[in-house]
C-alpha positions, 0 to 999 in steps of 0.5 A: 157864402155871404155877400161880400162888401164889394158886392153890396156896394155894387148892388147899392150903386146898381139899385140907385142907378136903376131907380134914377133911370125909371124915376122911382124911389126904390126898386125892391118894390114892384113898380110900373114902367112908364111909357118913355122907359118902356121904349128904352127897355125895348131898345135895350132888349133889341140891342142885347140880341141881334136877331130881335132887330130883324123881327117886329116888337110892338106895344099894343093896347088890348090883350086880344086883337088883330095882328098889326100889318107893318108893311105890304108885300103886294104890288103897289103899281097898276091902273084903274079905268075910272080912278086912281089905282090902289092895291090896298093895305088893311089888317090881315085878320089874324088874331093875337092873344097875350098872356101874363108873362113873368121873367126873373134873372137871378145872379147868385152871391158867388157870381156877384162877388166875382163880378165885384172883384173883376172891375170897378163899380161901373163895370159891375153895374154894366154886367148886372144890366146886361145879364137881365136884358139879355136873359129877357131878350133870349127868352123871347126868342126861346119861347117864340121858336118853341112855344106850344101852349099857355099853361097856368103854371109853367114847368121849366124843368119839363119845358126848358125851352118855354114850350108851356109859356106861350104859343110861338110862331110855328105853333100859331101857323100850325093851328091857323094855317096848317097847309103851310107846314110840311108834315110828310117825313123829310130826309136830308142825306148829303151822302146820298149816291145815285137816285134819291128815295121819296122824301130824300134830299141831297142838298139844303138848296134843293129842299128849300127851293121845293118848300119855296115853290110849293108853300110860299105864295107865288107873289112872295117867292122872289121878294127880297125880304123872304129868308130861311131859318135853318137849324144848326144840326142841318147846317153842320151836316151840310158843312161836314159833307162839304169839308170832306170833299173840299179838296175839289175846287168846286167844293171849296167855292161852295163851302165858302158860299155856304153860310151866305144862304140856301136856295137863293135866300138869306139864311139865319140860325137864330138862338134857340132855333131847333136844330132840325127845323127849316122855316121860310119867312119874312123875319119882320112878319114874326111879331112880339106884342107887349100890352102898353102900361102892363110892364112892371120891374123889381130888383131885389137881393133875396137873402133866403135864396142867396141871390139877386133877382131882377124881375120883369112882368108884363102881358106878352104874346106872339103873332105872324103877319102873313101866313102865305109868306111862311113855310116850315118843316117841323123838326119832328118830321126832319131826319138827317140820313138816308130814307128807309128803303120802300116796303115791298 
């Protein structure tokens, strides 16, 4: 299929508007994003995916450095015999490292023709802009939750969740604070009857409470910012059990309250969060860093591939602010169902 005249008109308007926004002449040649436009781009990314608003996105000056502390969860009140009390708020000492990161949001000619025929030029430009920013934003979370390495050449077929693009939050904690990760096999068995076997839990509340009381620092366990991220496989198993027993009044109440939280913590299931993972954390302590002055954009119609490509290049990386406020069960150690019988 060739690019339709309506789509050509829409693309021309989109390119002209994009060039005006970034203060450049053309956008089909790579251009540097100025500091004011970096702020606007970051704001657009935050608006496109709700969970990004809960974490911390920071511009930094260096490719390597210390994780920025955005707040202090320690006590701020006390006294000092010979002066004024201060609990202190310094750098955490955790390091971050950025890597060259290249994003490309493609739209095929077929899709461009469909968008061009579905509304006016303004609607077409909105779809183009939303497609790019949402894909870039979702990839930030996809890599943040699943990244384990930084490969010279990433392989999206072998690593569809960006496992080889950068080291995400869980991988950082695994390497730098492994005691915060539960490594023993865990069995979530909502159908359990009678005594539970070792490593077996009947409710998510019980499991999350144990994680909180054994892995989270005592000074942080009751902090209102502490939340739990729960994979969709686990929430589905919990909800199915509740639904099957929802003829009882108490179970109906529990089902209604299920989505509000677990273990007394506010609960989320973010995009691309592994289905059998549980992670306790302060969302604001999950960081994404972009080096100032490295952001570059390019938007072009590539005839050889019959698609339009919106590109975003920068140095980017991840950081965790306080390891003591982070705890997780890796999905490799989480099982849904009964624990095996103990060996004789």
